[in-house]
Jmol script that loads the backbone (N, CA, C; Angstrom):
load data "model"
ATOM      1  N   UNK A   1       6.888  20.179 -10.307  1.00  0.00           N
ATOM      2  CA  UNK A   1       6.639  19.052  -8.923  1.00  0.00           C
ATOM      3  C   UNK A   1       5.215  18.646  -8.362  1.00  0.00           C
ATOM      4  N   UNK A   2       4.592  17.365  -8.244  1.00  0.00           N
ATOM      5  CA  UNK A   2       3.564  17.588  -7.814  1.00  0.00           C
ATOM      6  C   UNK A   2       3.560  17.488  -6.155  1.00  0.00           C
ATOM      7  N   UNK A   3       2.505  18.125  -5.311  1.00  0.00           N
ATOM      8  CA  UNK A   3       2.739  18.212  -4.183  1.00  0.00           C
ATOM      9  C   UNK A   3       1.123  17.626  -3.846  1.00  0.00           C
ATOM     10  N   UNK A   4       0.895  17.169  -4.041  1.00  0.00           N
ATOM     11  CA  UNK A   4      -0.852  16.304  -4.025  1.00  0.00           C
ATOM     12  C   UNK A   4      -0.688  15.734  -2.180  1.00  0.00           C
ATOM     13  N   UNK A   5      -1.709  15.228  -1.668  1.00  0.00           N
ATOM     14  CA  UNK A   5      -2.068  14.290  -0.610  1.00  0.00           C
ATOM     15  C   UNK A   5      -0.974  13.270  -1.215  1.00  0.00           C
ATOM     16  N   UNK A   6      -0.433  12.361  -0.076  1.00  0.00           N
ATOM     17  CA  UNK A   6       0.543  11.107  -0.705  1.00  0.00           C
ATOM     18  C   UNK A   6      -0.211   9.772   0.192  1.00  0.00           C
ATOM     19  N   UNK A   7      -1.784   9.530   0.089  1.00  0.00           N
ATOM     20  CA  UNK A   7      -2.413   8.657   0.761  1.00  0.00           C
ATOM     21  C   UNK A   7      -1.512   7.197   0.257  1.00  0.00           C
ATOM     22  N   UNK A   8      -2.065   6.239   1.429  1.00  0.00           N
ATOM     23  CA  UNK A   8      -1.486   4.774   1.220  1.00  0.00           C
ATOM     24  C   UNK A   8      -2.647   4.265   1.399  1.00  0.00           C
ATOM     25  N   UNK A   9      -2.656   3.269   0.945  1.00  0.00           N
ATOM     26  CA  UNK A   9      -4.349   1.922   0.940  1.00  0.00           C
ATOM     27  C   UNK A   9      -3.580   0.953   1.218  1.00  0.00           C
ATOM     28  N   UNK A  10      -4.103   0.221   2.193  1.00  0.00           N
ATOM     29  CA  UNK A  10      -3.943  -1.241   1.994  1.00  0.00           C
ATOM     30  C   UNK A  10      -5.238  -2.325   1.660  1.00  0.00           C
ATOM     31  N   UNK A  11      -5.137  -2.950   0.649  1.00  0.00           N
ATOM     32  CA  UNK A  11      -6.663  -3.414   0.504  1.00  0.00           C
ATOM     33  C   UNK A  11      -6.306  -5.059   0.594  1.00  0.00           C
ATOM     34  N   UNK A  12      -7.467  -5.322  -0.112  1.00  0.00           N
ATOM     35  CA  UNK A  12      -7.799  -7.101  -0.507  1.00  0.00           C
ATOM     36  C   UNK A  12      -8.478  -7.230  -1.842  1.00  0.00           C
ATOM     37  N   UNK A  13      -8.132  -7.917  -2.242  1.00  0.00           N
ATOM     38  CA  UNK A  13      -9.315  -8.604  -3.478  1.00  0.00           C
ATOM     39  C   UNK A  13      -9.298  -9.808  -3.294  1.00  0.00           C
ATOM     40  N   UNK A  14     -10.558 -10.261  -3.569  1.00  0.00           N
ATOM     41  CA  UNK A  14     -10.898 -11.394  -4.009  1.00  0.00           C
ATOM     42  C   UNK A  14     -10.969 -11.661  -5.331  1.00  0.00           C
ATOM     43  N   UNK A  15     -10.134 -13.076  -5.809  1.00  0.00           N
ATOM     44  CA  UNK A  15     -10.299 -13.187  -7.491  1.00  0.00           C
ATOM     45  C   UNK A  15     -11.622 -13.632  -8.162  1.00  0.00           C
ATOM     46  N   UNK A  16     -12.681 -13.040  -7.601  1.00  0.00           N
ATOM     47  CA  UNK A  16     -13.798 -13.180  -8.300  1.00  0.00           C
ATOM     48  C   UNK A  16     -14.637 -11.844  -9.092  1.00  0.00           C
ATOM     49  N   UNK A  17     -13.329 -11.335  -9.007  1.00  0.00           N
ATOM     50  CA  UNK A  17     -13.722  -9.426 -10.141  1.00  0.00           C
ATOM     51  C   UNK A  17     -14.635  -8.848  -9.050  1.00  0.00           C
ATOM     52  N   UNK A  18     -15.212  -8.599  -7.928  1.00  0.00           N
ATOM     53  CA  UNK A  18     -15.753  -8.307  -7.062  1.00  0.00           C
ATOM     54  C   UNK A  18     -15.423  -6.611  -6.692  1.00  0.00           C
ATOM     55  N   UNK A  19     -14.472  -6.744  -6.871  1.00  0.00           N
ATOM     56  CA  UNK A  19     -13.609  -4.941  -6.531  1.00  0.00           C
ATOM     57  C   UNK A  19     -12.513  -5.368  -5.091  1.00  0.00           C
ATOM     58  N   UNK A  20     -12.239  -4.428  -4.657  1.00  0.00           N
ATOM     59  CA  UNK A  20     -11.289  -4.204  -3.510  1.00  0.00           C
ATOM     60  C   UNK A  20     -11.984  -3.543  -2.182  1.00  0.00           C
ATOM     61  N   UNK A  21     -11.273  -4.224  -1.208  1.00  0.00           N
ATOM     62  CA  UNK A  21     -12.000  -3.887   0.071  1.00  0.00           C
ATOM     63  C   UNK A  21     -11.075  -3.458   0.658  1.00  0.00           C
ATOM     64  N   UNK A  22     -10.878  -2.008   1.089  1.00  0.00           N
ATOM     65  CA  UNK A  22      -9.718  -0.966   1.845  1.00  0.00           C
ATOM     66  C   UNK A  22      -9.678  -1.330   3.089  1.00  0.00           C
ATOM     67  N   UNK A  23      -8.348  -1.813   3.768  1.00  0.00           N
ATOM     68  CA  UNK A  23      -8.978  -1.946   5.258  1.00  0.00           C
ATOM     69  C   UNK A  23      -8.090  -1.080   6.257  1.00  0.00           C
ATOM     70  N   UNK A  24      -6.792  -0.343   5.191  1.00  0.00           N
ATOM     71  CA  UNK A  24      -6.658   0.516   5.899  1.00  0.00           C
ATOM     72  C   UNK A  24      -6.037   1.864   5.084  1.00  0.00           C
ATOM     73  N   UNK A  25      -6.155   3.020   5.890  1.00  0.00           N
ATOM     74  CA  UNK A  25      -6.005   3.969   4.829  1.00  0.00           C
ATOM     75  C   UNK A  25      -4.583   4.684   6.098  1.00  0.00           C
ATOM     76  N   UNK A  26      -3.503   5.566   5.345  1.00  0.00           N
ATOM     77  CA  UNK A  26      -2.918   6.367   6.307  1.00  0.00           C
ATOM     78  C   UNK A  26      -2.332   7.658   5.712  1.00  0.00           C
ATOM     79  N   UNK A  27      -1.910   8.523   6.014  1.00  0.00           N
ATOM     80  CA  UNK A  27      -0.986   9.780   5.123  1.00  0.00           C
ATOM     81  C   UNK A  27       0.509   9.299   5.366  1.00  0.00           C
ATOM     82  N   UNK A  28       0.743   9.317   4.006  1.00  0.00           N
ATOM     83  CA  UNK A  28       2.465   8.293   3.232  1.00  0.00           C
ATOM     84  C   UNK A  28       2.876   9.701   3.840  1.00  0.00           C
ATOM     85  N   UNK A  29       2.931  10.982   4.223  1.00  0.00           N
ATOM     86  CA  UNK A  29       3.701  11.712   4.194  1.00  0.00           C
ATOM     87  C   UNK A  29       4.613  11.864   5.688  1.00  0.00           C
ATOM     88  N   UNK A  30       4.214  10.940   6.575  1.00  0.00           N
ATOM     89  CA  UNK A  30       4.835  10.602   7.478  1.00  0.00           C
ATOM     90  C   UNK A  30       5.895   9.351   7.579  1.00  0.00           C
ATOM     91  N   UNK A  31       5.795   8.664   6.353  1.00  0.00           N
ATOM     92  CA  UNK A  31       6.749   8.267   6.172  1.00  0.00           C
ATOM     93  C   UNK A  31       7.506   8.644   4.737  1.00  0.00           C
ATOM     94  N   UNK A  32       8.337   9.791   4.890  1.00  0.00           N
ATOM     95  CA  UNK A  32       9.014  10.933   4.062  1.00  0.00           C
ATOM     96  C   UNK A  32      10.534  11.194   4.588  1.00  0.00           C
ATOM     97  N   UNK A  33      11.581  11.452   3.995  1.00  0.00           N
ATOM     98  CA  UNK A  33      12.606  11.496   4.985  1.00  0.00           C
ATOM     99  C   UNK A  33      12.486  12.981   5.101  1.00  0.00           C
ATOM    100  N   UNK A  34      11.094  14.018   4.656  1.00  0.00           N
ATOM    101  CA  UNK A  34      11.188  15.098   5.553  1.00  0.00           C
ATOM    102  C   UNK A  34      10.518  15.101   6.717  1.00  0.00           C
ATOM    103  N   UNK A  35       9.729  14.116   6.660  1.00  0.00           N
ATOM    104  CA  UNK A  35       8.948  14.229   8.635  1.00  0.00           C
ATOM    105  C   UNK A  35       9.914  12.885   9.440  1.00  0.00           C
ATOM    106  N   UNK A  36      10.451  12.183   8.592  1.00  0.00           N
ATOM    107  CA  UNK A  36      10.758  11.265   9.419  1.00  0.00           C
ATOM    108  C   UNK A  36      12.109  11.038  10.113  1.00  0.00           C
ATOM    109  N   UNK A  37      12.554  11.805   9.137  1.00  0.00           N
ATOM    110  CA  UNK A  37      14.323  12.136   8.904  1.00  0.00           C
ATOM    111  C   UNK A  37      14.893  11.387   8.753  1.00  0.00           C
ATOM    112  N   UNK A  38      15.847  11.037   7.624  1.00  0.00           N
ATOM    113  CA  UNK A  38      16.642   9.419   6.993  1.00  0.00           C
ATOM    114  C   UNK A  38      16.076   8.700   6.738  1.00  0.00           C
ATOM    115  N   UNK A  39      14.547   8.643   6.410  1.00  0.00           N
ATOM    116  CA  UNK A  39      13.919   7.551   6.300  1.00  0.00           C
ATOM    117  C   UNK A  39      13.971   7.674   4.253  1.00  0.00           C
ATOM    118  N   UNK A  40      14.319   6.322   3.564  1.00  0.00           N
ATOM    119  CA  UNK A  40      15.024   6.399   2.736  1.00  0.00           C
ATOM    120  C   UNK A  40      14.127   5.522   1.249  1.00  0.00           C
ATOM    121  N   UNK A  41      12.898   5.180   2.198  1.00  0.00           N
ATOM    122  CA  UNK A  41      11.588   4.539   0.891  1.00  0.00           C
ATOM    123  C   UNK A  41      10.794   3.519   1.751  1.00  0.00           C
ATOM    124  N   UNK A  42      10.246   3.204   0.672  1.00  0.00           N
ATOM    125  CA  UNK A  42       8.731   2.315   1.456  1.00  0.00           C
ATOM    126  C   UNK A  42       9.222   0.747   0.938  1.00  0.00           C
ATOM    127  N   UNK A  43       8.918  -0.025   1.432  1.00  0.00           N
ATOM    128  CA  UNK A  43       9.247  -1.570   1.042  1.00  0.00           C
ATOM    129  C   UNK A  43       7.333  -1.958   1.112  1.00  0.00           C
ATOM    130  N   UNK A  44       6.975  -2.630  -0.056  1.00  0.00           N
ATOM    131  CA  UNK A  44       5.792  -3.420   0.311  1.00  0.00           C
ATOM    132  C   UNK A  44       5.833  -4.978   0.164  1.00  0.00           C
ATOM    133  N   UNK A  45       5.298  -5.634   1.361  1.00  0.00           N
ATOM    134  CA  UNK A  45       5.370  -6.955   0.956  1.00  0.00           C
ATOM    135  C   UNK A  45       4.142  -8.248   1.369  1.00  0.00           C
ATOM    136  N   UNK A  46       4.609  -9.150   1.289  1.00  0.00           N
ATOM    137  CA  UNK A  46       2.875 -10.202   1.172  1.00  0.00           C
ATOM    138  C   UNK A  46       3.656 -11.068   2.126  1.00  0.00           C
ATOM    139  N   UNK A  47       3.114 -11.380   3.439  1.00  0.00           N
ATOM    140  CA  UNK A  47       3.209 -12.112   4.525  1.00  0.00           C
ATOM    141  C   UNK A  47       2.048 -12.817   4.703  1.00  0.00           C
ATOM    142  N   UNK A  48       1.882 -14.360   5.740  1.00  0.00           N
ATOM    143  CA  UNK A  48       1.079 -14.837   6.149  1.00  0.00           C
ATOM    144  C   UNK A  48       0.801 -15.487   7.618  1.00  0.00           C
ATOM    145  N   UNK A  49       0.149 -15.440   8.441  1.00  0.00           N
ATOM    146  CA  UNK A  49       0.451 -15.991   9.603  1.00  0.00           C
ATOM    147  C   UNK A  49      -0.022 -17.724   9.838  1.00  0.00           C
ATOM    148  N   UNK A  50      -0.468 -17.903   8.481  1.00  0.00           N
ATOM    149  CA  UNK A  50      -0.774 -19.584   8.760  1.00  0.00           C
ATOM    150  C   UNK A  50       0.785 -20.131   7.648  1.00  0.00           C
ATOM    151  N   UNK A  51       0.784 -21.297   7.341  1.00  0.00           N
ATOM    152  CA  UNK A  51       1.609 -21.704   6.763  1.00  0.00           C
ATOM    153  C   UNK A  51       1.102 -22.526   5.070  1.00  0.00           C
ATOM    154  N   UNK A  52      -0.025 -21.698   4.770  1.00  0.00           N
ATOM    155  CA  UNK A  52      -0.303 -22.085   3.788  1.00  0.00           C
ATOM    156  C   UNK A  52      -1.191 -20.981   3.039  1.00  0.00           C
ATOM    157  N   UNK A  53      -0.531 -20.657   1.839  1.00  0.00           N
ATOM    158  CA  UNK A  53      -1.376 -19.214   1.089  1.00  0.00           C
ATOM    159  C   UNK A  53      -0.986 -19.367  -0.480  1.00  0.00           C
ATOM    160  N   UNK A  54      -1.762 -18.785  -1.445  1.00  0.00           N
ATOM    161  CA  UNK A  54      -1.798 -18.685  -2.475  1.00  0.00           C
ATOM    162  C   UNK A  54      -1.673 -17.075  -2.980  1.00  0.00           C
ATOM    163  N   UNK A  55      -0.579 -16.634  -3.377  1.00  0.00           N
ATOM    164  CA  UNK A  55      -0.643 -15.110  -3.617  1.00  0.00           C
ATOM    165  C   UNK A  55      -0.311 -15.166  -5.338  1.00  0.00           C
ATOM    166  N   UNK A  56      -1.159 -14.770  -6.016  1.00  0.00           N
ATOM    167  CA  UNK A  56      -1.368 -15.065  -7.367  1.00  0.00           C
ATOM    168  C   UNK A  56      -0.663 -13.567  -8.109  1.00  0.00           C
ATOM    169  N   UNK A  57      -1.103 -12.262  -7.222  1.00  0.00           N
ATOM    170  CA  UNK A  57      -0.552 -11.483  -7.883  1.00  0.00           C
ATOM    171  C   UNK A  57      -0.779 -10.290  -6.961  1.00  0.00           C
ATOM    172  N   UNK A  58       0.299  -9.580  -7.055  1.00  0.00           N
ATOM    173  CA  UNK A  58       0.896  -8.450  -6.278  1.00  0.00           C
ATOM    174  C   UNK A  58       0.736  -6.857  -6.952  1.00  0.00           C
ATOM    175  N   UNK A  59      -0.537  -6.321  -6.467  1.00  0.00           N
ATOM    176  CA  UNK A  59      -0.119  -5.433  -7.498  1.00  0.00           C
ATOM    177  C   UNK A  59      -0.040  -3.843  -6.820  1.00  0.00           C
ATOM    178  N   UNK A  60       0.805  -2.321  -7.382  1.00  0.00           N
ATOM    179  CA  UNK A  60       1.071  -1.448  -7.526  1.00  0.00           C
ATOM    180  C   UNK A  60       0.354  -0.540  -7.758  1.00  0.00           C
ATOM    181  N   UNK A  61      -0.294   0.255  -7.314  1.00  0.00           N
ATOM    182  CA  UNK A  61      -1.187   1.536  -8.304  1.00  0.00           C
ATOM    183  C   UNK A  61      -1.014   2.953  -7.735  1.00  0.00           C
ATOM    184  N   UNK A  62      -0.202   3.746  -8.519  1.00  0.00           N
ATOM    185  CA  UNK A  62      -0.087   5.157  -7.969  1.00  0.00           C
ATOM    186  C   UNK A  62      -1.685   5.899  -8.854  1.00  0.00           C
ATOM    187  N   UNK A  63      -2.163   6.721  -7.676  1.00  0.00           N
ATOM    188  CA  UNK A  63      -3.114   7.236  -8.275  1.00  0.00           C
ATOM    189  C   UNK A  63      -3.096   8.572  -7.802  1.00  0.00           C
ATOM    190  N   UNK A  64      -3.272   9.803  -8.601  1.00  0.00           N
ATOM    191  CA  UNK A  64      -3.160  11.032  -8.306  1.00  0.00           C
ATOM    192  C   UNK A  64      -4.137  11.974  -8.492  1.00  0.00           C
ATOM    193  N   UNK A  65      -4.347  12.535  -7.569  1.00  0.00           N
ATOM    194  CA  UNK A  65      -5.578  13.396  -7.129  1.00  0.00           C
ATOM    195  C   UNK A  65      -5.863  14.425  -8.544  1.00  0.00           C
TER     196      UNK A  65
END
end "model"
wireframe off; spacefill off
backbone 0.3
color backbone group
């Protein structure tokens, strides 16, 4: 069983291929059943505060240290 750190990153990438900017990083262990007590999982979504947005891709990537 893997017991490494559980880092969660929120990033933003522009479609020009220049890379991804990390906007936020947090310790994902605080979003676990063991710590939060009864927490059943994580949900990822995209939203905007304006009326017009074009989302072409949402990607989840698991990285293990």
